[in-house]
Steps between C-alpha positions, in 0.01 A plus 500: 500500500476326833207279593363761743347744255234750615325783319259779583305740276318803645385844379706796617618840376224508240642188337577135578783364711628146457761358734670162452759350730671171576738366760584136557586551869179688591154364579241584236299691759807710581553599136131576456500715812798694369325571172188620683704730728666656194164554332363664813803731516445612139136573581617738773738668256217539249287674762783745578600570138170525314391822337131399513434509875488841667612340826817341352841625601562617145182701469553661841840613370350623169234700688737651756561872433845502666826490305652229721270225628580216745420164343509133594842359403339245271346779295822696514691201366254458213528868404881485516489196265272688259731802503795267429308379193438861390871573525605184317252559218590862441158608628290270279374280786371773732304449824395868520235471226209427736313819412549435128366146541186636661466751218535218246206320666681252725332639810379175658607137514498318171238259632270800548608668177443200280129478417322173434561527124870562557489876458383792712298750303486752787872579502648757265879484466671835529869547450665673790744675268880473480710606796823694443665356809469223756367595844774477760413217736726359770469227761705498820759227548281327760199514259290682765437832326431621146557850368324611182326809366141512634257401230732238351315168523702178503390183326714194567355294215702208370812585695313412823405170342862424414618597848227285660610199290855551618391524864305177459809333347711611795255324735526177300870499413593212736271254320649253254312682223235767483307703248307824550261625231338833587292608203772406251795607713675168550787431739659155538784365714586278793794312642520247215651620171425190294130573456459760224145627448317581181295820480238527227438848363135544401382733225350836591134410448310334789532120490756527218726198445871505580711690249840419652667270754781614730716269710655645814689343787444792736402862462192667365282562195246782472252594235340842440213543258267783406228268362340344806456797735316716251155654475293673230376850570170655398672662202611160371869537578690242703717592798728279704697513823856555372568868450784650302643780716617680189138562398300433815274275287467121471807370324488430126850393392437214259558241775196354679682251722853451628650216702838535672732273698708628792651404833203634695131546423528874571774538234312275255186715551704811438657363182168376362330837549802693370525280190132556425533875543821516294335347193612212273857598416620649827294247697659205321847652556426542871395135542792372290743684728353326804377141516275509193122489474199517271324792329151496342445780251173677420443273200560200735838418355697309767870583539705265716805694616807292595737630767 
């Protein structure tokens, strides 16, 4: 990496964003200012896309009784990306499960949900039930209007995180080298191709050590896990944020964490979630057919999947 190497870590989107960039022909202050501008932009996206603020663009859409609703193009773009993920995954990664997430207990931000002892005893998970079909949702070509059945609530979830990491990468692409880490969605690149980066994959438990090491020249790595964003209900059961649309309940497939590599963070996020929801055999086959990845099974067996 070049001598001019700047980094920034800030909270955003309910997680942590780390930006790193370097360029030999730029002043340090210029690189640092670029990283700050990107972080500020992602904060604005978070405010538009969150499900936990009644004043957000997303919640105004969710609460609107009309079939077709005008939206800010940044929200429309995020919904279009989420619908692309639903199509690519055969319906497994579905942004129209907002009501089911609320029913399962994920009705506030995780910071609010997670009690001081790590669990929230006031929330009772309730499965929303399987859905025989997928609600028909469309976004106009200019991303300025969304049509969906009234009552369908959209949750952008991890796909928004992947898209945001890609947008940040676009803003940094003229640097010699950059890295974006948005809550485990990692995107690296830059104008120099002789600076491969190593990405450590942590285990599913908080503060777990690395279980794998991936080396990438450019592209993305994303990890999806059902272990960290979980809570215990009053009846003693544990719920988490990743629903299986086939049941409407928190997913239980034998895989507790999946890591995928792809060209973009959005695609890596999609593949990671799809692999987790597919289960060990189909999930491993999915990753093997792409750029490879890592699965952690319920018994904590680690499977490194080559491409």
